[in-house]
C-alpha positions in Angstrom: 79.8 13.7 87.0 82.5 15.8 87.3 85.1 15.2 88.7 87.8 17.3 90.7 90.7 17.0 92.6 91.2 18.7 96.3 94.1 19.8 97.8 93.9 20.7 101.3 95.8 22.4 103.9 94.9 22.4 107.7 95.3 25.6 109.7 96.4 24.8 113.5 93.2 24.5 114.6 92.2 21.8 111.7 95.6 20.1 112.1 94.5 19.6 116.3 90.9 18.8 114.7 92.7 15.7 112.9 94.9 15.2 115.8 91.9 14.6 118.2 89.7 12.5 116.0 91.9 10.7 113.3 92.1 9.9 109.6 88.5 8.2 109.4 86.8 10.4 111.0 87.8 13.3 108.8 87.3 10.9 105.8 84.4 10.1 106.9 83.4 13.6 107.2 84.1 14.4 103.4 82.1 11.2 102.7 78.8 13.1 104.2 79.6 16.1 102.6 79.8 15.2 99.3 76.7 12.9 99.3 75.1 16.0 100.8 76.0 18.0 97.5 74.4 14.2 95.7 78.2 13.4 94.4 80.6 11.2 96.3 84.8 10.7 97.7 86.0 8.7 95.3 89.6 8.7 97.1 91.2 10.5 99.5 95.2 10.6 101.6 97.1 12.6 103.6 100.3 13.3 103.0 102.6 16.2 104.2 104.8 18.6 101.9 102.6 21.3 100.5 99.5 20.1 101.0 97.7 17.9 104.0 95.5 16.3 102.2 94.4 15.3 99.1 90.6 13.9 97.7 89.4 13.4 94.6 85.5 14.0 94.5 83.1 13.4 91.7 80.3 15.9 91.8 76.9 17.2 89.6 78.6 19.7 88.2 80.6 23.2 89.4 77.7 24.0 91.0 77.9 21.6 94.1 81.4 21.3 94.0 81.3 25.3 94.8 78.6 24.9 97.4 81.3 22.1 98.7 84.1 24.1 98.7 82.4 27.6 99.8 81.5 25.3 103.2 84.4 23.9 103.8 86.1 27.3 103.2 83.3 28.4 105.8 84.9 26.6 108.7 88.2 28.2 108.4 89.7 25.1 109.5 91.4 24.3 105.6 92.1 26.1 102.7 91.1 24.3 99.6 93.0 24.3 96.0 90.1 22.7 93.6 91.2 21.1 90.0 89.0 20.6 87.5 89.5 16.7 86.3 89.0 15.9 83.1 88.6 12.2 81.3 91.2 11.2 78.7 87.5 11.2 76.4 87.0 14.4 77.5 90.3 15.5 76.0 89.9 14.5 73.3 87.0 15.7 72.2 88.7 19.3 73.6 91.3 18.3 71.0 88.6 17.7 68.3 86.9 21.4 68.8 90.0 23.0 69.0 89.6 26.4 67.2 92.1 28.5 65.0 94.2 30.9 66.8 96.5 33.2 66.2 98.8 34.3 69.3 99.5 39.0 69.5 101.8 39.8 67.1 102.6 36.2 65.5 
């Protein structure tokens, strides 16, 4: 399964929902969403600073993760940034396949 880091920010209404229901309820909602797309929540933390919440999610593929992102985005309560994560093995495989490239003007 593919892994994704999701960075989220709650708007005022979303933050009010966290205040009313607590962080555990939000994490449980994320777990349920992940299960619906055939994935799982690996870890989830609330933060302050640039992002309000950070999660690492395993999903079957980009299509499944996009479906989850669409569902969350359609709520209008949180904005998300999703980062595809690669394992060291995947990076090794990519490094072994690096094609030759000459930059323009080089």
